[in-house]
C-alpha positions in Angstrom: 9.7 27.9 59.5 6.2 29.5 59.8 4.6 30.3 56.6 1.6 32.4 55.6 0.0 31.8 52.2 -2.0 34.7 50.5 -3.9 33.7 47.5 -7.3 33.5 45.8 -9.8 30.8 44.7 -13.6 30.6 43.9 -16.1 29.4 41.4 -15.5 32.6 39.6 -11.7 32.6 39.3 -10.9 28.9 39.6 -8.8 27.0 42.0 -5.4 26.9 40.4 -3.6 29.4 42.6 -4.7 27.7 45.8 -3.9 24.2 44.5 -0.3 25.1 43.7 0.0 26.9 47.2 -1.4 23.8 48.8 1.7 21.9 47.4 4.0 24.2 49.1 1.9 24.1 52.2 2.4 20.4 52.3 6.1 20.6 51.8 6.4 23.1 54.7 4.5 20.8 56.9 6.5 17.8 55.9 9.8 19.6 56.5 8.8 20.7 60.0 7.2 24.0 59.6 3.7 25.3 60.1 1.4 27.2 57.7 -1.8 29.3 57.4 -3.9 30.0 54.3 -5.7 33.2 53.8 -8.0 33.0 50.7 -9.9 35.5 48.8 -12.8 33.3 47.6 -16.0 31.8 48.5 -17.1 28.3 50.0 -16.4 26.5 46.8 -12.6 26.5 47.8 -13.2 24.6 50.9 -12.6 21.2 49.3 -9.2 22.2 48.0 -8.2 23.5 51.5 -9.5 20.3 53.4 -6.9 19.2 56.0 -5.1 22.8 56.2 -5.5 25.7 58.5 -7.3 28.5 56.5 -9.4 31.6 56.7 -11.4 32.8 53.8 -11.8 36.6 53.4 -11.1 39.4 51.0 -7.5 40.2 52.2 -6.8 42.4 49.2 -9.6 45.1 49.9 -9.0 44.8 53.5 -5.2 44.9 53.2 -4.6 47.4 56.0 -6.0 44.9 58.4 -4.2 42.0 56.7 -0.9 43.7 57.1 -1.3 43.1 61.0 -1.6 39.5 60.5 1.7 39.3 58.8 3.5 39.7 62.2 5.0 36.5 63.5 5.5 34.8 60.1 9.0 34.4 58.7 7.8 33.4 55.3 5.1 34.8 53.1 4.0 33.3 49.8 1.9 35.4 47.5 0.0 33.8 44.5 -2.3 36.3 43.1 -3.5 37.9 39.8 -5.5 40.5 41.8 -3.1 42.0 44.4 -1.5 45.3 43.1 2.3 46.3 43.4 1.6 48.2 46.6 0.9 44.9 48.4 4.0 43.3 47.0 6.0 46.3 48.3 4.5 46.1 51.6 5.3 42.3 51.9 8.8 42.8 50.6 9.5 45.6 53.3 7.9 43.8 56.3 8.6 40.2 55.8 11.9 38.3 56.3 11.5 36.0 53.4 8.9 36.3 50.6 8.1 34.1 47.7 6.1 35.4 44.8 4.6 33.1 42.4 4.3 34.4 38.8 3.1 33.0 35.4 3.7 35.7 32.9 5.6 38.7 34.1 2.5 40.2 35.6 4.3 42.9 37.6 7.6 44.6 38.2 8.4 42.7 41.3 10.2 44.1 44.4 13.1 42.2 46.2 12.3 38.7 47.1 12.2 35.3 45.6 10.2 34.8 42.5 8.8 31.2 41.4 7.6 30.4 37.9 7.7 26.7 37.6 6.0 26.5 34.2 7.2 24.6 31.3 8.0 28.0 29.5 9.4 30.0 32.5 12.9 30.2 31.3 12.0 31.5 28.0 10.3 34.8 29.7 12.5 38.0 29.8 12.7 38.3 33.4 15.0 41.3 34.3 18.1 41.1 36.4 17.3 42.9 39.6 19.2 43.4 42.7 17.4 41.6 45.6 15.3 39.5 43.4 16.2 35.9 43.1 14.4 33.6 40.4 13.4 29.8 40.7 12.4 29.1 37.1 11.3 25.9 35.2 9.8 22.4 35.8 12.6 21.7 38.3 10.7 24.0 40.7 7.1 23.3 39.7 5.0 22.7 42.8 2.7 19.7 42.7 0.4 18.3 45.3 1.9 15.7 47.7 0.0 12.9 45.9 2.2 13.5 42.8 5.6 13.4 44.5 5.6 9.8 44.1 3.8 8.0 41.2 4.0 4.2 40.2 4.7 3.4 36.6 1.7 3.9 34.4 0.4 0.9 32.3 -0.5 1.5 28.6 -3.1 -0.7 27.3 -3.2 -2.0 23.8 -6.7 -0.5 22.9 -7.9 3.0 23.9 -10.6 2.3 26.6 -10.8 5.1 29.1 -10.9 8.9 28.6 -10.5 11.2 31.6 -12.3 14.6 31.1 -11.1 17.1 33.5 -11.7 21.1 33.3 -10.7 22.2 36.6 -12.6 22.8 39.7 -15.1 25.2 38.0 -15.2 24.6 34.4 -15.8 28.3 33.7 -16.5 27.7 29.9 -18.8 24.8 30.5 -16.7 22.6 28.3 -17.3 19.3 29.9 -20.8 18.6 28.5 -19.6 19.6 25.0 -16.6 17.2 25.2 -18.9 14.4 26.5 -21.5 14.7 23.7 -18.8 14.8 21.1 -17.1 11.6 22.3 -20.4 9.9 23.0 -21.5 10.6 19.4 -18.3 9.3 17.8 -17.1 6.7 20.3 -20.0 5.4 22.2 -18.1 2.5 23.5 -15.3 4.6 25.2 -15.6 4.7 29.0 -15.5 8.4 30.0 -14.2 9.3 33.5 -15.4 12.7 34.1 -14.2 15.0 37.2 -16.9 17.5 38.4 -15.4 20.1 40.5 -17.0 22.0 43.5 -17.4 25.1 41.4 -19.3 23.5 38.4 -22.5 25.2 37.5 -23.7 22.8 34.8 -23.8 19.6 36.8 -27.5 18.8 35.8 -26.5 19.0 32.1 -23.6 16.6 32.7 -25.8 14.3 34.7 -28.4 14.0 32.0 -25.7 12.5 29.7 -25.0 9.7 32.1 -25.0 6.2 30.7 -23.2 2.9 31.4 -20.0 4.3 30.0 -20.0 7.6 31.8 -18.7 7.8 35.3 -18.9 11.0 37.2 -16.4 11.8 40.1 -17.2 14.6 42.4 -14.7 17.0 44.3 -11.8 14.7 43.6 -8.7 15.1 45.9 -5.1 14.6 45.0 -5.0 10.8 45.5 -8.2 10.4 43.9 -7.0 12.4 40.8 -3.7 10.5 40.7 -5.8 7.1 40.7 -8.0 8.4 37.9 -5.0 9.4 35.8 -3.3 6.1 36.3 -6.5 4.2 35.1 -7.2 6.5 32.1 -5.6 5.9 28.7 -5.8 9.5 27.6 -7.0 12.8 29.0 -8.9 15.9 27.7 -8.1 18.8 30.0 -8.0 22.5 30.4 -4.5 24.0 30.1 -3.9 24.9 33.7 -2.3 23.2 36.9 -3.8 19.8 36.0 -1.7 19.6 32.9 1.4 19.2 35.0 -0.3 16.4 37.1 -1.0 14.6 34.0 2.4 15.1 32.7 3.9 13.7 36.0 1.6 10.6 35.8 2.4 10.1 32.1 -1.1 10.5 30.6 -1.2 11.5 27.0 -3.3 14.6 27.0 -5.5 16.8 24.6 -5.4 20.4 26.0 -7.9 23.2 25.6 -7.0 26.7 26.5 -9.9 28.2 28.4 -8.0 31.3 29.7 -5.3 33.4 28.1 -2.7 32.5 30.7 -3.1 29.0 29.7 -2.0 29.4 26.0 1.9 29.4 26.7 1.5 26.3 28.7 -0.5 24.5 26.1 1.8 25.5 23.1 4.9 24.7 25.1 3.6 21.3 26.1 2.9 20.5 22.6 6.2 21.7 21.3 8.0 19.4 23.7 5.9 16.5 22.6 4.1 15.7 25.9 0.6 16.9 24.9 -1.6 17.9 22.0 -3.2 21.3 21.8 -6.6 21.3 20.4 -7.1 25.0 20.6 -8.9 27.9 22.2 -12.2 27.1 23.8 -14.2 29.3 21.4 -12.6 27.8 18.2 -15.2 26.7 15.7 -13.4 23.5 14.9 -12.3 22.7 18.4 -14.4 19.5 18.9 -13.3 18.2 15.5 -9.8 18.8 16.5 -10.3 16.8 19.9 -11.8 14.0 17.9 -9.0 14.0 15.4 -6.5 13.7 18.3 -8.4 11.1 20.1 -8.2 9.1 16.8 -4.5 9.8 16.8 -4.0 8.5 20.2 -5.8 5.2 19.7 -2.3 4.0 18.6 -0.6 2.5 21.8 2.7 3.3 20.6 1.9 7.0 20.2 0.4 7.0 23.7 3.4 5.2 25.2 5.9 7.5 23.6 4.2 10.5 24.8 3.5 9.2 28.3 7.0 8.0 28.9 8.5 11.4 27.6 6.1 13.3 30.0 7.3 11.3 33.0 11.0 12.2 32.0 10.1 15.8 31.8 8.7 16.3 35.3 9.8 14.4 38.5 7.2 15.9 40.8 9.7 17.2 43.5 9.4 20.8 42.8 7.6 21.8 46.0 10.2 20.0 48.2 13.1 21.9 46.2 11.3 25.2 46.7 10.7 24.9 50.4 14.4 23.5 50.9 15.7 26.5 49.1 13.4 28.8 51.3 14.7 27.1 54.5 18.3 27.7 53.4 17.8 31.4 52.7 15.6 32.5 55.5 16.6 36.0 56.2 18.1 36.7 59.8 16.0 38.6 62.2 
């Protein structure tokens, strides 16, 4: 299997698309295939793509030239909020096997395989359409290789360490706001703060550093898993990281920083695996976060949420998807 991944990722649009494509890239490589990333983005995405074969250029505006690169690949994976339907139509027509990654019925998709691994995917009204196959739900959710196998998590009696992670870019600059709120109310808590490659407010965060604030820069999958195993709870944006937290079993407080995160946050709360604090602009957001931190000081609550999370997601979605693709590669 020779796979081409077309996606986007930058300090402006975030790294979620590239991160879940990386999960599938790793599965293709493990199962004997080879892959290439083509990313519409900037240099901030390079840390995510470390160890892969990749090119960074605007494949969407230069689609005429990009089409020529499709030759020789028997699988194209397209994960984009920016590509229009004409691009999907071209890929559907030109490529033997094509996988489209969707979150919210963004387009009327042409024939191919559509993947939506989100917790709410099976509740969306996807239409039955000839030639379009669906892989829906957490069974198919792609997670990075580091999260395919996770050791059991230990739940401390007392709340001691809080992981704060707002993606690779923190577009809404939530990290310093959350740090300040926690330092004021819980000065003895140890804060484990992930600072992504696309952060623009690093100086503000560094000014808050004290003996209980530890900063971690450009953390890879293994590093993130280690932080999650060490943390008692997490405060996170509602994107791809929430599923890694679910896999590890970290009781989490979620903040929606983009509209496409709302369903994820609400569905996770409904299933009892996370607490949704609200939209990033809500007046009472920080108060709600503090309220939930107080709730999660109880070990029993944390342990129940964490164990339910681990039962909800087994982390093997990327491997299932690639195995399905291998079995369904269209003939020449």
